[in-house]
C-alpha positions as CSV (number, residue, x, y, z in Angstrom):
1,M,110.5,87.4,109.3
2,S,109.4,90.7,107.8
3,G,106.6,91.2,105.4
4,V,109.0,91.7,102.5
5,K,111.6,89.1,103.3
6,A,109.3,86.1,103.5
7,P,107.6,86.3,100.1
8,L,110.8,87.4,98.4
9,L,112.9,84.5,99.8
10,D,110.1,82.1,99.2
11,G,110.1,83.4,95.6
12,V,113.8,82.7,95.3
13,L,113.3,79.2,96.6
14,A,110.5,78.7,94.0
15,G,112.8,79.9,91.3
16,L,115.4,77.5,92.4
17,M,113.0,74.5,92.2
18,V,111.8,75.5,88.8
19,S,115.5,75.8,87.7
20,I,116.0,72.2,88.9
21,G,113.0,71.0,87.0
22,G,114.2,72.9,83.9
23,T,117.6,71.4,84.2
24,V,116.2,67.9,84.2
25,L,114.0,68.7,81.2
26,L,116.9,70.1,79.2
27,S,119.2,67.2,80.2
28,C,116.8,64.3,79.5
29,E,117.1,62.6,76.1
30,D,113.7,61.0,76.9
31,R,111.2,64.0,76.6
32,V,108.5,62.0,78.4
33,A,110.8,61.4,81.4
34,G,111.9,65.0,81.4
35,A,108.3,66.3,81.4
36,V,107.3,64.0,84.2
37,L,110.3,64.8,86.3
38,F,109.8,68.5,85.9
39,C,106.8,67.9,88.2
40,V,109.3,67.8,91.1
41,A,109.5,71.6,90.9
42,L,105.8,72.3,91.5
43,L,105.4,69.4,93.9
44,A,108.1,70.9,96.1
45,I,106.7,74.5,95.7
46,C,103.2,73.4,96.8
47,C,104.4,71.1,99.6
48,F,106.7,73.7,101.1
49,G,104.5,76.7,100.4
50,F,107.1,78.5,98.3
51,N,106.1,81.6,96.4
52,L,105.7,80.9,92.7
53,Y,104.1,83.8,90.7
54,T,102.3,81.5,88.2
55,G,100.9,79.5,91.1
56,K,99.5,82.5,92.9
57,V,98.3,84.9,90.2
58,G,95.1,83.0,89.5
59,F,94.0,83.4,93.2
60,L,94.4,87.1,93.3
61,L,90.9,87.7,91.9
62,R,89.4,86.8,95.3
63,A,92.4,87.5,97.5
64,H,93.4,90.9,96.0
65,S,94.4,92.7,99.2
66,K,97.4,94.9,99.2
67,K,99.3,92.2,101.1
68,E,98.4,89.5,98.7
69,L,99.3,91.6,95.6
70,S,102.6,92.6,97.2
71,A,103.4,89.0,98.0
72,A,102.7,87.9,94.4
73,Y,104.9,90.6,92.9
74,L,107.7,90.1,95.4
75,G,107.4,86.4,94.5
76,L,107.9,87.3,90.9
77,L,111.0,89.2,91.7
78,G,112.3,86.4,93.9
79,N,111.5,83.9,91.1
80,F,113.6,86.0,88.7
81,L,116.5,86.2,91.2
82,G,116.4,82.5,91.9
83,T,116.3,81.4,88.3
84,L,119.0,83.9,87.4
85,A,121.4,82.7,90.1
86,A,120.6,79.0,89.4
87,G,120.9,79.5,85.6
88,L,124.3,81.1,85.8
89,M,125.6,78.5,88.3
90,L,124.3,75.5,86.5
91,A,125.5,76.7,83.1
92,A,129.0,77.0,84.6
93,A,128.7,73.6,86.3
94,L,127.2,71.8,83.3
95,P,128.7,73.2,80.1
96,A,126.5,71.2,77.8
97,L,123.5,72.7,79.5
98,R,124.2,76.1,78.2
99,E,124.3,75.0,74.5
100,T,121.0,73.1,74.9
101,A,119.4,76.1,76.7
102,L,120.7,78.5,74.0
103,L,119.1,76.4,71.2
104,A,115.8,76.3,73.1
105,C,115.8,80.1,73.7
106,E,116.7,81.0,70.1
107,K,113.8,78.9,69.0
108,R,111.5,80.8,71.4
109,L,112.6,84.1,70.0
110,T,111.3,83.2,66.5
111,Q,107.8,83.2,67.8
112,L,105.4,86.0,66.9
113,P,104.3,88.1,69.9
114,L,100.7,86.8,69.7
115,Q,102.0,83.2,69.6
116,T,104.0,83.8,72.7
117,L,101.1,85.5,74.5
118,A,98.8,82.6,73.6
119,R,101.3,80.0,74.7
120,G,101.7,81.8,78.0
121,F,97.9,82.1,78.4
122,F,97.2,78.4,78.1
123,C,100.1,77.5,80.4
124,G,98.6,79.9,83.0
125,V,95.3,78.1,82.7
126,L,97.0,74.8,83.4
127,M,99.0,76.2,86.3
128,Y,95.8,77.5,87.9
129,V,94.1,74.1,87.5
130,A,97.2,72.3,89.0
131,V,97.4,74.5,92.1
132,W,93.6,74.6,92.6
133,I,93.4,70.8,92.7
134,Y,96.3,70.7,95.1
135,R,94.7,73.3,97.4
136,E,91.1,72.3,97.2
137,K,91.2,68.6,96.6
138,K,94.5,67.9,98.5
139,S,95.7,65.9,95.5
140,I,98.9,66.0,93.4
141,A,97.0,64.7,90.4
142,G,96.7,68.2,88.9
143,I,100.5,68.7,89.1
144,V,101.3,65.3,87.7
145,F,99.1,65.8,84.7
146,C,99.1,69.6,84.1
147,V,102.9,70.1,84.1
148,P,103.7,67.5,81.4
149,A,100.6,68.7,79.5
150,F,101.9,72.3,79.2
151,I,105.4,71.0,78.3
152,F,104.2,68.7,75.5
153,A,101.8,71.3,74.2
154,G,104.6,73.8,73.8
155,F,103.1,76.3,76.2
156,E,105.3,78.9,77.8
157,H,106.0,79.1,81.6
158,S,107.5,82.5,82.4
159,I,109.6,81.3,85.4
160,A,111.0,78.3,83.5
161,D,111.8,80.6,80.6
162,M,113.6,83.0,82.9
163,Y,115.8,80.0,83.9
164,Y,116.4,78.9,80.3
165,F,117.5,82.4,79.2
166,A,119.8,82.7,82.3
167,A,121.3,79.3,81.6
168,A,121.8,80.3,78.0
169,G,123.5,83.6,79.0
170,L,121.0,85.3,76.6
171,F,120.3,88.7,77.9
172,S,118.8,91.1,75.4
173,W,115.8,93.4,74.8
174,R,114.2,90.7,72.7
175,S,114.6,88.3,75.6
176,F,113.1,90.9,78.0
177,V,110.1,91.5,75.8
178,F,109.6,87.8,75.3
179,L,109.5,87.2,79.0
180,L,107.1,90.2,79.6
181,L,104.7,88.7,77.0
182,V,104.9,85.3,78.7
183,I,104.3,86.8,82.2
184,L,101.3,88.7,80.8
185,G,100.0,85.5,79.1
186,N,100.5,83.4,82.3
187,S,98.7,86.1,84.3
188,L,95.7,86.3,82.0
189,G,95.5,82.5,81.8
190,G,95.7,82.1,85.5
191,L,92.9,84.6,86.0
192,F,90.7,83.2,83.3
193,I,88.8,80.4,85.0
194,P,88.2,82.3,88.3
195,A,87.0,85.3,86.3
196,V,84.5,83.2,84.4
197,Q,83.4,81.5,87.6
198,A,82.9,85.0,89.2
199,L,80.7,86.0,86.3
200,K,78.7,82.8,86.9
201,G,78.5,83.6,90.6
202,E,80.7,80.7,91.7
203,D,83.6,80.7,94.1
204,G,86.4,78.9,92.2
205,A,89.3,80.4,94.1
């Protein structure tokens, strides 16, 4: 498969899995169950090696070749396409889902920009921790704990948010700016621990 197709299609598949996790979270009356079951998204992404931007960005500090950077940003594009398609389809298939997603998105748009950036930052930190533990320790413990942690804390995950806005049918400049802030926050958060470790002379990636 070509150098463009593989990371892009793997990005679409990652977006699809996040959309499934997001649908479960929005549909569950029990928030604890929804947060735990959302883990199915990152578990599948890590096990299959799909291309999730928030799972890759923290590792770009060490592996920042043109190929790796290209794969990460193609993954982000694929994540968007996957969540957009899934959001539109699932909102049509599950009418109640659109209303729930709309309420969630309207609430998000009341956040101040710095609040959104900070919530994205701390989600990025947890995403890096979850994927690092999976890669380096061969354990799913990071996924099982970090995913519910960012959900209960109210942190923002850019790819999940892409899905929520698509499912809500909410496409506006405010939505676009919100998502850009979350992507930036996720990126800075994902890079934070490896950047500090690099300053200490450690190899955390």
